[in-house]
C-alpha positions in Angstrom: 31.6 62.8 -71.4 32.0 60.2 -74.1 30.1 61.3 -77.3 29.7 58.9 -80.2 30.3 60.6 -83.5 28.5 58.8 -86.4 30.5 58.9 -89.6 28.6 60.9 -92.4 29.4 60.1 -96.0 31.1 63.3 -97.5 29.0 62.8 -100.6 25.7 62.9 -98.7 26.9 65.9 -96.8 27.6 67.6 -100.1 24.2 66.8 -101.5 22.5 68.0 -98.3 24.4 71.4 -98.7 23.4 71.7 -102.3 19.6 70.9 -101.9 18.5 74.5 -100.9 20.3 76.1 -103.9 19.0 73.4 -106.3 15.5 73.9 -105.0 15.7 77.6 -105.5 17.0 77.1 -109.1 14.2 74.6 -109.7 11.7 77.1 -108.4 12.3 79.4 -111.4 11.7 76.6 -114.0 9.2 74.4 -112.2 7.8 76.1 -109.1 5.2 73.2 -108.5 7.9 70.5 -108.5 10.1 72.7 -106.3 7.4 73.2 -103.7 6.6 69.6 -103.7 10.1 68.5 -103.2 10.6 71.2 -100.5 7.6 69.7 -98.7 9.1 66.2 -98.9 12.4 67.5 -97.6 10.9 69.5 -94.8 8.6 66.7 -93.6 11.6 64.3 -93.8 9.7 61.9 -96.0 12.6 61.2 -98.3 16.2 60.5 -97.7 18.8 63.0 -99.0 20.3 61.1 -101.9 17.0 60.1 -103.5 15.8 63.6 -103.0 18.9 65.1 -104.6 18.5 62.8 -107.6 14.8 63.7 -107.9 15.7 67.4 -108.0 18.4 66.8 -110.7 15.9 64.7 -112.8 13.7 67.8 -113.1 16.5 69.7 -114.7 17.3 66.9 -117.1 13.6 66.6 -118.2 13.0 70.3 -119.1 
C-alpha cells in the first residue's frame, strides 16, 4: 500500500498544539472571545495560523 504523506509545516503543527491551551487561558480573561474563536476553530472556518494570531491578539489588547 503506497500512502502519500503530505509535509506539514512544523510551525503550523506547533500552533495547532498550542491552540487549546491558549483558548483556555483566554477564557479566563475574555470568555466571549474564547468561545467565539473556539466555535470558529471547531467549525473549521479559519485556518490554523490566522486563528492562532487572532488568539494572541486578544492577549496583547487587554
